[in-house]
Kinemage of the C-alpha trace (Angstrom):
@kinemage 1
@onewidth
@group {chain A} dominant
@subgroup {mainchain}
@vectorlist {calphas} color= white
{ca met a 1} P 10.235 -10.240 34.797
{ca ser a 2} L 7.450 -12.120 33.011
{ca val a 3} L 5.834 -13.266 29.777
{ca ala a 4} L 2.235 -12.204 29.196
{ca arg a 5} L -0.143 -13.159 26.433
{ca ile a 6} L -2.277 -10.329 25.093
{ca ser a 7} L -5.101 -10.350 22.565
{ca ala a 8} L -4.636 -9.168 19.006
{ca arg a 9} L -6.953 -6.221 19.745
{ca gln a 10} L -4.803 -5.220 22.716
{ca ala a 11} L -1.663 -5.465 20.571
{ca leu a 12} L -3.304 -3.295 17.894
{ca glu a 13} L -4.311 -0.627 20.409
{ca arg a 14} L -0.897 -0.607 22.118
{ca leu a 15} L 1.397 -0.724 19.077
{ca gly a 16} L 3.246 2.459 19.981
{ca gln a 17} L 3.905 1.391 23.576
{ca phe a 18} L 6.396 -1.429 22.994
{ca ser a 19} L 10.160 -1.015 22.910
{ca glu a 20} L 10.330 -3.281 19.862
{ca ile a 21} L 8.001 -5.521 17.870
{ca ile a 22} L 9.603 -8.843 16.990
{ca asp a 23} L 8.352 -11.166 14.269
{ca ala a 24} L 9.586 -14.696 14.993
{ca arg a 25} L 8.425 -16.089 11.634
{ca ser a 26} L 10.633 -16.925 8.682
{ca glu a 27} L 11.935 -14.355 6.208
{ca ser a 28} L 9.348 -15.137 3.510
{ca glu a 29} L 6.454 -14.887 5.975
{ca phe a 30} L 7.824 -11.573 7.235
{ca asn a 31} L 8.230 -10.196 3.704
{ca leu a 32} L 4.659 -11.127 2.791
{ca asp a 33} L 3.338 -8.900 5.581
{ca arg a 34} L 4.083 -7.966 9.163
{ca leu a 35} L 2.975 -5.771 12.033
{ca pro a 36} L 3.895 -2.075 11.593
{ca gly a 37} L 7.494 -1.426 12.602
{ca ala a 38} L 8.307 -5.094 13.219
{ca thr a 39} L 11.815 -6.497 12.959
{ca asn a 40} L 12.484 -10.088 11.900
{ca trp a 41} L 14.101 -12.561 14.313
{ca pro a 42} L 13.336 -15.914 12.627
{ca ser a 43} L 13.039 -18.820 15.033
{ca leu a 44} L 13.240 -20.965 11.902
{ca his a 45} L 14.657 -19.717 8.624
{ca asp a 46} L 12.896 -20.539 5.370
{ca glu a 47} L 15.078 -23.483 4.448
{ca glu a 48} L 14.873 -24.813 8.009
{ca arg a 49} L 11.080 -24.762 7.929
{ca val a 50} L 11.239 -26.845 4.758
{ca arg a 51} L 13.582 -29.370 6.426
{ca val a 52} L 11.369 -29.694 9.495
{ca gly a 53} L 8.189 -29.924 7.427
{ca thr a 54} L 9.639 -32.604 5.186
{ca leu a 55} L 10.792 -34.648 8.191
{ca tyr a 56} L 7.323 -34.262 9.763
{ca lys a 57} L 5.628 -35.725 6.658
{ca gln a 58} L 8.167 -38.327 5.617
{ca val a 59} L 9.412 -39.651 8.987
{ca ser a 60} L 7.420 -38.600 12.066
{ca pro a 61} L 6.230 -35.565 14.032
{ca phe a 62} L 8.491 -36.616 16.935
{ca glu a 63} L 11.654 -36.555 14.822
{ca ala a 64} L 10.577 -33.238 13.289
{ca arg a 65} L 10.069 -31.680 16.737
{ca lys a 66} L 13.545 -32.775 17.843
{ca leu a 67} L 15.162 -31.186 14.804
{ca gly a 68} L 12.980 -28.090 15.109
{ca ala a 69} L 13.901 -27.672 18.782
{ca ala a 70} L 17.620 -27.787 17.997
{ca leu a 71} L 17.288 -25.268 15.162
{ca val a 72} L 15.053 -22.899 17.154
{ca ala a 73} L 17.413 -22.997 20.143
{ca arg a 74} L 20.390 -22.212 17.926
{ca asn a 75} L 18.607 -19.331 16.188
{ca ile a 76} L 17.314 -17.826 19.426
{ca gly a 77} L 20.830 -17.976 20.842
{ca his a 78} L 22.087 -16.074 17.807
{ca his a 79} L 19.391 -13.392 18.197
{ca ile a 80} L 20.163 -12.989 21.905
{ca glu a 81} L 23.850 -12.658 21.164
{ca gln a 82} L 23.426 -10.239 18.252
{ca asn a 83} L 20.394 -8.141 19.247
{ca val a 84} L 19.881 -8.206 23.011
{ca gln a 85} L 23.248 -7.463 24.601
{ca asp a 86} L 22.719 -3.696 24.462
{ca lys a 87} L 19.102 -3.746 25.702
{ca pro a 88} L 18.363 -2.138 29.115
{ca lys a 89} L 16.329 -3.963 31.741
{ca his a 90} L 13.217 -1.872 31.023
{ca trp a 91} L 13.216 -2.940 27.334
{ca gln a 92} L 9.751 -4.404 26.689
{ca pro a 93} L 9.222 -6.210 23.374
{ca leu a 94} L 6.085 -7.549 21.733
{ca val a 95} L 6.675 -10.943 20.096
{ca tyr a 96} L 4.497 -12.849 17.647
{ca cys a 97} L 4.635 -15.668 15.108
{ca trp a 98} L 2.066 -17.092 12.675
{ca arg a 99} L -0.686 -18.520 14.871
{ca gly a 100} L 0.151 -21.317 17.280
{ca gly a 101} L 2.666 -19.435 19.380
{ca his a 102} L 5.383 -22.091 19.438
{ca arg a 103} L 8.047 -19.988 17.727
{ca ser a 104} L 7.153 -16.742 19.526
{ca gly a 105} L 6.662 -18.611 22.802
{ca ala a 106} L 10.145 -20.103 22.692
{ca leu a 107} L 11.738 -16.718 22.072
{ca ala a 108} L 9.568 -15.014 24.695
{ca leu a 109} L 10.458 -17.656 27.285
{ca val a 110} L 14.186 -17.010 26.906
{ca leu a 111} L 13.740 -13.235 26.947
{ca gly a 112} L 11.544 -13.518 30.043
{ca gln a 113} L 14.116 -15.693 31.793
{ca ile a 114} L 16.739 -13.036 31.152
{ca gly a 115} L 14.543 -10.571 33.047
{ca phe a 116} L 12.643 -8.665 30.391
{ca arg a 117} L 8.906 -8.100 30.420
{ca val a 118} L 7.623 -9.705 27.195
{ca asp a 119} L 4.171 -9.616 25.613
{ca val a 120} L 3.129 -12.288 23.106
{ca val a 121} L 0.256 -11.837 20.654
{ca glu a 122} L -2.357 -14.519 21.310
{ca gly a 123} L -3.177 -16.081 17.937
{ca gly a 124} L -0.157 -14.437 16.303
{ca tyr a 125} L -0.139 -12.610 12.995
{ca lys a 126} L -3.332 -14.327 11.832
{ca ala a 127} L -5.330 -12.956 14.774
{ca phe a 128} L -3.739 -9.529 14.428
{ca arg a 129} L -4.677 -9.362 10.734
{ca ala a 130} L -8.302 -10.187 11.534
{ca ala a 131} L -8.422 -7.421 14.146
{ca met a 132} L -6.659 -5.019 11.783
{ca leu a 133} L -9.133 -5.642 8.949
{ca glu a 134} L -12.041 -5.009 11.305
{ca asp a 135} L -10.428 -1.775 12.479
{ca leu a 136} L -9.630 -0.767 8.878
{ca ala a 137} L -13.300 -1.057 7.901
{ca gln a 138} L -14.352 1.144 10.816
{ca arg a 139} L -11.713 3.753 10.076
{ca ala a 140} L -12.460 3.825 6.341
{ca ala a 141} L -16.145 4.431 7.031
{ca gly a 142} L -15.423 7.113 9.620
{ca leu a 143} L -13.390 9.492 7.438
{ca ser a 144} L -14.556 12.269 5.105
{ca tyr a 145} L -13.042 12.045 1.619
{ca arg a 146} L -12.511 14.428 -1.277
{ca val a 147} L -12.129 12.227 -4.348
{ca val a 148} L -9.871 13.725 -7.013
{ca cys a 149} L -11.323 12.744 -10.400
{ca gly a 150} L -9.981 13.523 -13.843
{ca pro a 151} L -8.885 11.850 -17.076
{ca thr a 152} L -5.501 10.171 -17.422
{ca gly a 153} L -2.617 12.643 -17.429
{ca ser a 154} L -4.563 15.521 -15.904
{ca gly a 155} L -2.196 15.839 -12.949
{ca lys a 156} L -4.248 14.132 -10.239
{ca thr a 157} L -1.258 12.474 -8.569
{ca arg a 158} L 0.812 15.657 -8.717
{ca leu a 159} L -2.112 17.546 -7.223
{ca leu a 160} L -2.303 15.052 -4.367
{ca his a 161} L 1.409 15.474 -3.678
{ca ala a 162} L 1.019 19.259 -3.718
{ca leu a 163} L -1.929 18.999 -1.309
{ca ala a 164} L 0.193 16.882 1.029
{ca asp a 165} L 2.979 19.470 0.833
{ca ala a 166} L 0.398 22.129 1.738
{ca gly a 167} L -0.536 20.228 4.892
{ca ala a 168} L -3.672 18.424 3.708
{ca gln a 169} L -4.395 14.801 4.590
{ca val a 170} L -3.688 12.665 1.525
{ca leu a 171} L -4.207 8.953 0.902
{ca asp a 172} L -1.927 8.040 -2.017
{ca leu a 173} L -3.174 4.584 -2.971
{ca glu a 174} L -0.957 4.308 -6.040
{ca ala a 175} L 2.151 4.942 -3.955
{ca leu a 176} L 1.067 2.285 -1.444
{ca ala a 177} L 0.378 -0.143 -4.298
{ca ser a 178} L 3.589 0.720 -6.230
{ca his a 179} L 1.508 0.982 -9.396
{ca arg a 180} L -0.016 3.788 -11.463
{ca ala a 181} L -3.388 2.114 -11.803
{ca ser a 182} L -3.648 1.542 -15.534
{ca val a 183} L -2.672 -1.103 -18.051
{ca leu a 184} L 0.557 0.849 -18.578
{ca gly a 185} L 0.970 1.616 -14.885
{ca met a 186} L 3.609 -0.932 -13.893
{ca ile a 187} L 6.687 0.852 -12.506
{ca pro a 188} L 10.034 -0.638 -13.663
{ca gly a 189} L 12.141 -2.028 -10.850
{ca lys a 190} L 9.259 -1.934 -8.361
{ca ser a 191} L 7.246 -4.984 -7.416
{ca gln a 192} L 3.815 -4.553 -5.948
{ca pro a 193} L 3.244 -5.520 -2.328
{ca ser a 194} L 1.282 -8.644 -1.503
{ca gln a 195} L -2.440 -8.140 -0.919
{ca lys a 196} L -1.914 -8.620 2.813
{ca arg a 197} L 0.907 -6.085 2.872
{ca phe a 198} L -1.172 -3.586 0.904
{ca asp a 199} L -4.060 -3.943 3.358
{ca thr a 200} L -1.705 -3.243 6.250
{ca leu a 201} L -0.199 -0.205 4.504
{ca val a 202} L -3.670 1.221 3.847
{ca trp a 203} L -4.618 0.643 7.482
{ca gln a 204} L -1.447 2.368 8.682
{ca ala a 205} L -2.269 5.380 6.505
{ca leu a 206} L -5.894 5.560 7.693
{ca arg a 207} L -5.030 5.364 11.375
{ca ala a 208} L -2.751 8.403 11.018
{ca phe a 209} L -5.591 10.647 9.811
{ca asn a 210} L -7.638 13.093 11.877
{ca pro a 211} L -11.330 12.185 11.374
{ca gly a 212} L -12.219 15.864 11.773
{ca lys a 213} L -10.399 16.838 8.568
{ca pro a 214} L -10.989 15.743 4.952
{ca val a 215} L -8.798 13.138 3.277
{ca tyr a 216} L -7.903 13.734 -0.384
{ca val a 217} L -7.679 10.577 -2.470
{ca glu a 218} L -7.515 9.851 -6.188
{ca ala a 219} L -10.482 8.158 -7.838
{ca glu a 220} L -9.522 4.520 -8.361
{ca ser a 221} L -11.228 1.373 -9.539
{ca lys a 222} L -11.437 -1.574 -7.155
{ca lys a 223} L -7.968 -2.715 -8.208
{ca val a 224} L -4.647 -0.900 -8.475
{ca gly a 225} L -2.551 -3.215 -10.569
{ca asn a 226} L -2.729 -6.607 -8.871
{ca val a 227} L -3.958 -5.478 -5.453
{ca thr a 228} L -7.567 -4.882 -4.468
{ca leu a 229} L -8.784 -1.923 -2.413
{ca pro a 230} L -10.587 -2.726 0.844
{ca glu a 231} L -14.312 -2.891 0.125
{ca ser a 232} L -15.106 -0.519 2.995
{ca leu a 233} L -12.800 2.109 1.499
{ca val a 234} L -14.266 1.692 -2.010
{ca thr a 235} L -17.788 2.121 -0.624
{ca ala a 236} L -16.844 5.270 1.303
{ca met a 237} L -15.002 6.831 -1.639
{ca arg a 238} L -17.809 6.217 -4.096
{ca thr a 239} L -20.309 8.213 -2.066
{ca ser a 240} L -17.939 11.082 -1.249
{ca ala a 241} L -17.613 14.627 -2.578
{ca cys a 242} L -15.508 14.937 -5.724
{ca leu a 243} L -13.098 17.343 -7.375
{ca arg a 244} L -12.974 17.283 -11.181
{ca val a 245} L -9.486 18.043 -12.495
{ca glu a 246} L -9.198 19.461 -16.012
{ca met a 247} L -6.024 20.085 -18.034
{ca pro a 248} L -5.420 20.948 -21.721
{ca glu a 249} L -4.527 17.965 -23.894
{ca glu a 250} L -1.021 19.153 -24.841
{ca ala a 251} L -0.205 19.760 -21.177
{ca arg a 252} L -1.433 16.256 -20.376
{ca val a 253} L 0.817 14.751 -23.063
{ca ala a 254} L 3.819 16.665 -21.726
{ca leu a 255} L 3.034 15.661 -18.143
{ca leu a 256} L 2.716 11.970 -19.030
{ca leu a 257} L 6.036 11.983 -20.842
{ca glu a 258} L 7.620 13.467 -17.717
{ca asp a 259} L 5.916 11.115 -15.271
{ca tyr a 260} L 6.550 8.058 -17.439
{ca ser a 261} L 10.098 9.020 -18.366
{ca phe a 262} L 11.126 5.355 -18.192
{ca phe a 263} L 9.129 4.820 -21.395
{ca val a 264} L 11.206 7.535 -23.067
{ca glu a 265} L 14.424 5.991 -21.768
{ca asp a 266} L 13.459 2.417 -22.646
{ca pro a 267} L 11.348 2.323 -25.845
{ca glu a 268} L 11.296 -1.482 -25.934
{ca phe a 269} L 9.749 -1.583 -22.478
{ca phe a 270} L 7.062 0.826 -23.730
{ca cys a 271} L 6.456 -1.455 -26.732
{ca arg a 272} L 6.066 -4.502 -24.498
{ca arg a 273} L 3.504 -2.653 -22.395
{ca leu a 274} L 1.602 -1.585 -25.503
{ca asp a 275} L 1.178 -5.256 -26.400
{ca ala a 276} L -1.293 -5.485 -23.506
{ca leu a 277} L -3.680 -3.278 -25.505
{ca thr a 278} L -3.734 -5.465 -28.610
{ca met a 279} L -7.179 -6.931 -27.956
{ca gln a 280} L -8.782 -3.510 -27.421
{ca arg a 281} L -7.013 -1.519 -30.130
{ca gly a 282} L -6.131 -4.174 -32.703
{ca lys a 283} L -2.759 -5.484 -33.842
{ca ala a 284} L -2.353 -2.997 -36.710
{ca thr a 285} L -2.761 0.033 -34.430
{ca ile a 286} L -0.389 -1.388 -31.826
{ca glu a 287} L 2.267 -2.134 -34.453
{ca glu a 288} L 1.915 1.423 -35.793
{ca trp a 289} L 2.360 2.849 -32.303
{ca lys a 290} L 5.369 0.632 -31.647
{ca ala a 291} L 7.009 1.815 -34.862
{ca leu a 292} L 6.525 5.435 -33.780
{ca val a 293} L 7.944 4.690 -30.331
{ca arg a 294} L 11.039 3.063 -31.825
{ca ala a 295} L 11.457 6.100 -34.064
{ca gly a 296} L 11.409 8.377 -31.022
{ca glu a 297} L 7.952 9.781 -31.814
{ca leu a 298} L 6.314 9.286 -28.440
{ca gln a 299} L 4.108 12.387 -28.381
{ca pro a 300} L 1.698 11.246 -31.123
{ca val a 301} L 1.458 7.820 -29.470
{ca val a 302} L 0.582 9.331 -26.085
{ca arg a 303} L -1.911 11.683 -27.738
{ca glu a 304} L -3.669 8.793 -29.483
{ca leu a 305} L -3.636 6.713 -26.318
{ca leu a 306} L -5.530 9.527 -24.607
{ca arg a 307} L -7.996 10.063 -27.439
{ca leu a 308} L -8.650 6.443 -28.357
{ca his a 309} L -8.039 4.422 -25.198
{ca tyr a 310} L -8.266 6.472 -22.022
{ca asp a 311} L -10.675 9.351 -22.633
{ca pro a 312} L -13.649 7.658 -24.357
{ca gly a 313} L -16.227 6.766 -21.740
{ca tyr a 314} L -14.183 8.316 -18.904
{ca ala a 315} L -16.939 10.640 -17.672
{ca asp a 316} L -19.660 7.986 -17.941
{ca ser a 317} L -17.549 5.458 -16.075
{ca thr a 318} L -16.678 7.928 -13.313
{ca arg a 319} L -20.288 9.057 -13.019
{ca arg a 320} L -21.384 5.442 -12.752
{ca his a 321} L -18.976 4.650 -9.925
{ca phe a 322} L -18.861 7.944 -8.005
{ca thr a 323} L -22.354 9.062 -7.147
{ca arg a 324} L -21.451 12.725 -6.544
{ca phe a 325} L -19.371 13.256 -9.679
{ca asp a 326} L -22.039 15.405 -11.351
{ca glu a 327} L -21.750 17.936 -8.521
{ca ala a 328} L -17.933 17.816 -8.518
{ca cys a 329} L -16.094 21.074 -8.032
{ca pro a 330} L -14.048 21.837 -11.194
{ca val a 331} L -10.286 22.317 -10.769
{ca arg a 332} L -8.702 23.791 -13.904
{ca ile a 333} L -4.930 23.226 -14.075
{ca glu a 334} L -3.018 24.711 -17.008
{ca asp a 335} L 0.171 22.675 -16.563
{ca gly a 336} L 1.983 20.354 -14.163
{ca arg a 337} L 4.511 22.865 -12.791
{ca ser a 338} L 4.919 22.941 -9.021
{ca gln a 339} L 4.087 26.663 -8.843
{ca thr a 340} L 0.831 26.116 -10.726
{ca leu a 341} L -0.140 23.229 -8.464
{ca ala a 342} L 0.748 25.119 -5.275
{ca leu a 343} L -1.551 27.997 -6.259
{ca lys a 344} L -4.336 25.565 -7.122
{ca cys a 345} L -3.937 23.794 -3.780
{ca ala a 346} L -4.243 27.093 -1.951
{ca glu a 347} L -7.544 27.720 -3.771
{ca ile a 348} L -8.834 24.246 -2.938
{ca leu a 349} L -7.936 24.462 0.745
{ca lys a 350} L -9.352 27.979 1.047
{ca arg a 351} L -12.617 26.813 -0.486
{ca glu a 352} L -12.616 23.768 1.826
{ca ser a 353} L -12.175 25.937 4.898
{ca ser a 354} L -15.169 28.075 3.914
{ca thr a 355} L -17.453 25.091 3.233
{ca pro a 356} L -19.896 24.242 6.044
{ca lys a 357} L -18.930 20.953 7.697
{ca asn a 358} L -22.337 19.424 7.079
{ca gly a 359} L -21.901 20.211 3.389
{ca ser a 360} L -19.276 17.525 2.921
């Protein structure tokens, strides 16, 4: 068989055609981001890269290449022994590394010598990311969005999940970002993806959508926690049709206590998160809220958070950022129960189906 080098654009367009996608970079590089569906076969492990890099700087490039060659050969042998023995002759992998192609090229050479047909991404991950970002911008601009607006705790995320269950196309940015998009939105036990990983996850979601159908997405600022939305997506969302979700205050308080149950279960964690609001609300107010939380009185704290922190200026801010908010279709939700949301979704989708396509 043979080893062929293909462009990053070709790799992007043919992602679903390969038997396996193999990332020959180290574990930390792989964890930062990777091609969709890739598996990690490090040609050099993290600690080995450090050893080779140190030798390169402190002794000589020649000595570093000798050590690197020995380590790469050993690691490739391990991968062949552990991962290739059960592969049929028609198995056709795509292999890539960071940029130069040395690590992926070494692995591809051995696989090609065995008799497999191997494709290598020219320019590696770096080139693929550039092509992916270009494709992401085009896809983001080519979709029709329905932006779900509403104050904190009004059930926007639950509505999105119900719409997805009803068969609608949904882009859940907070799920992709592992964050609930507010100062209190950090999820315990979940770290956010790197910016590069988040970009790839957004691109994967966009490429799965049918451009002929609307995509429902929650109104977000440019950042969700520590990650930034692609500018092309922000621009498209901010000029799109909107839905305005409304829910009674007491139902919002109840919903937030359900959705943020970890605050109920861990009052001290809630108190630490409240500290982030000290500059806006003042130390005396924060200490009062923390005392209530420690006493198990979370409802009044959540109610005041809505009235004093989240709700003031909400409509003006949304109107400023989403140009079609004033013409938003109202969606009145009485509570966060699944039955209530399912009925509301049916109304939304029925109304969508009766709306002229050029009216979006």
